[in-house]
RODO-2510 file (C-alpha; in nm, 4 decimals, decimal comma):
residues 112
     n   res          X          Y          Z
     1     x    -1,7384    -1,2570    -5,7886
     2     x    -1,4637    -0,9625    -5,7202
     3     x    -1,0760    -0,9670    -5,6673
     4     x    -0,9505    -1,0114    -5,3347
     5     x    -0,7808    -0,6968    -5,1952
     6     x    -0,4401    -0,7155    -5,1571
     7     x    -0,3586    -0,4257    -4,9052
     8     x    -0,1516    -0,5439    -4,6372
     9     x    -0,2292    -0,2750    -4,4268
    10     x    -0,6041    -0,3897    -4,4350
    11     x    -0,6493    -0,7522    -4,3415
    12     x    -1,0351    -0,6502    -4,2856
    13     x    -1,1137    -0,6292    -4,6911
    14     x    -0,9686    -1,0144    -4,7171
    15     x    -1,1420    -1,1516    -4,4224
    16     x    -1,4389    -0,9969    -4,5652
    17     x    -1,3933    -1,1074    -4,9128
    18     x    -1,3046    -1,4739    -4,7571
    19     x    -1,6095    -1,4127    -4,4715
    20     x    -1,8286    -1,3801    -4,7901
    21     x    -1,6778    -1,6970    -5,0262
    22     x    -1,7583    -1,8872    -4,7290
    23     x    -2,0661    -1,7861    -4,6691
    24     x    -2,1885    -1,7931    -5,0685
    25     x    -2,0822    -2,1888    -5,1227
    26     x    -2,1375    -2,2762    -4,7954
    27     x    -1,7578    -2,4136    -4,6297
    28     x    -1,9111    -2,5012    -4,3191
    29     x    -2,2459    -2,7306    -4,4607
    30     x    -1,9191    -2,8661    -4,6714
    31     x    -1,6763    -2,9570    -4,3941
    32     x    -2,0045    -3,0739    -4,1689
    33     x    -1,9675    -3,3746    -4,4316
    34     x    -1,6794    -3,4045    -4,4385
    35     x    -1,6903    -3,5020    -4,1054
    36     x    -1,4834    -3,1553    -3,9436
    37     x    -1,7359    -3,0625    -3,6691
    38     x    -1,6436    -3,0290    -3,3581
    39     x    -1,8800    -3,1170    -3,0214
    40     x    -1,7093    -2,8054    -2,8089
    41     x    -1,4610    -2,5405    -2,8214
    42     x    -1,3465    -2,2769    -3,0867
    43     x    -1,5896    -2,3598    -3,4613
    44     x    -1,3784    -2,5670    -3,7592
    45     x    -1,5620    -2,2922    -3,9091
    46     x    -1,3649    -2,0232    -3,7920
    47     x    -1,0038    -2,1883    -3,8156
    48     x    -1,0801    -2,2992    -4,1642
    49     x    -1,1214    -1,9152    -4,2205
    50     x    -0,8073    -1,8048    -4,0875
    51     x    -0,6125    -2,1048    -4,2245
    52     x    -0,7753    -1,9444    -4,6211
    53     x    -0,7204    -1,6001    -4,4547
    54     x    -0,3758    -1,6171    -4,4335
    55     x    -0,3164    -1,7879    -4,7604
    56     x    -0,3804    -1,4104    -4,9036
    57     x    -0,1467    -1,2789    -4,6139
    58     x     0,1708    -1,1401    -4,6455
    59     x     0,3105    -1,3468    -4,3205
    60     x     0,3198    -1,6523    -4,1991
    61     x     0,1188    -1,8440    -3,8933
    62     x     0,4761    -1,8060    -3,6993
    63     x     0,5358    -1,4484    -3,8172
    64     x     0,1797    -1,3643    -3,6949
    65     x     0,1955    -1,5052    -3,3289
    66     x     0,6115    -1,3683    -3,2513
    67     x     0,5068    -1,0389    -3,3801
    68     x     0,1243    -0,9943    -3,2057
    69     x    -0,0619    -0,9550    -3,5162
    70     x    -0,2283    -1,2305    -3,4465
    71     x    -0,5932    -1,2029    -3,4094
    72     x    -0,8119    -1,5479    -3,3498
    73     x    -0,9011    -1,6864    -3,0367
    74     x    -0,6973    -1,9886    -3,0982
    75     x    -0,3615    -2,1563    -2,9982
    76     x    -0,1338    -2,2506    -3,2953
    77     x    -0,2276    -2,6679    -3,1227
    78     x    -0,5912    -2,5720    -3,2413
    79     x    -0,4819    -2,5446    -3,6275
    80     x    -0,2333    -2,8310    -3,6081
    81     x    -0,4717    -3,0443    -3,4771
    82     x    -0,7463    -2,9611    -3,7177
    83     x    -0,5291    -3,0138    -3,9899
    84     x    -0,3856    -3,3303    -3,8799
    85     x    -0,7386    -3,5176    -3,8419
    86     x    -0,7491    -3,8297    -3,9703
    87     x    -1,1011    -3,7912    -3,9828
    88     x    -1,1248    -3,5717    -4,2036
    89     x    -1,1969    -3,6213    -4,5872
    90     x    -1,0427    -3,3580    -4,7506
    91     x    -1,0363    -3,5160    -5,1021
    92     x    -1,4343    -3,5589    -5,0385
    93     x    -1,4349    -3,1441    -4,9322
    94     x    -1,2031    -3,0782    -5,2277
    95     x    -1,4607    -3,2575    -5,4844
    96     x    -1,7787    -3,0897    -5,2845
    97     x    -1,6295    -2,7544    -5,3036
    98     x    -1,4980    -2,7532    -5,6928
    99     x    -1,9186    -2,9417    -5,7631
   100     x    -2,0516    -2,6328    -5,5760
   101     x    -1,8417    -2,3631    -5,7403
   102     x    -1,9443    -2,5133    -6,1213
   103     x    -2,2636    -2,5253    -6,0936
   104     x    -2,3726    -2,2410    -5,8818
   105     x    -2,1448    -1,9643    -6,0245
   106     x    -2,0115    -2,1109    -6,3550
   107     x    -2,2644    -2,2849    -6,5121
   108     x    -2,4876    -2,0174    -6,4642
   109     x    -2,2457    -1,8247    -6,6597
   110     x    -2,2042    -2,0199    -6,9825
   111     x    -2,4678    -2,0979    -7,2660
   112     x    -2,6243    -2,4137    -7,3177
***
């Protein structure tokens, strides 16, 4: 897996790397297994991808909205409701994601 580019001017590099990571390890399916699915509205995958990209960006969510560089199709309340949803089992999500990374990516790199 290649490293994530830290070019502040080109946010597409970060977004593309995150999208590749999320499709390789099937993050959408893992979120659905952990009760993070929605019936209508903004897809959970899109909100999660934004939050994951936010970790590697040089600005917070507040500063992105204040400076006008926010490019999402949802509002901040959508993000807050997603993070505060009591039905989502985040412990199970992190366990499933770590086991998938170990079994699919790291295990083939090690010798028996």
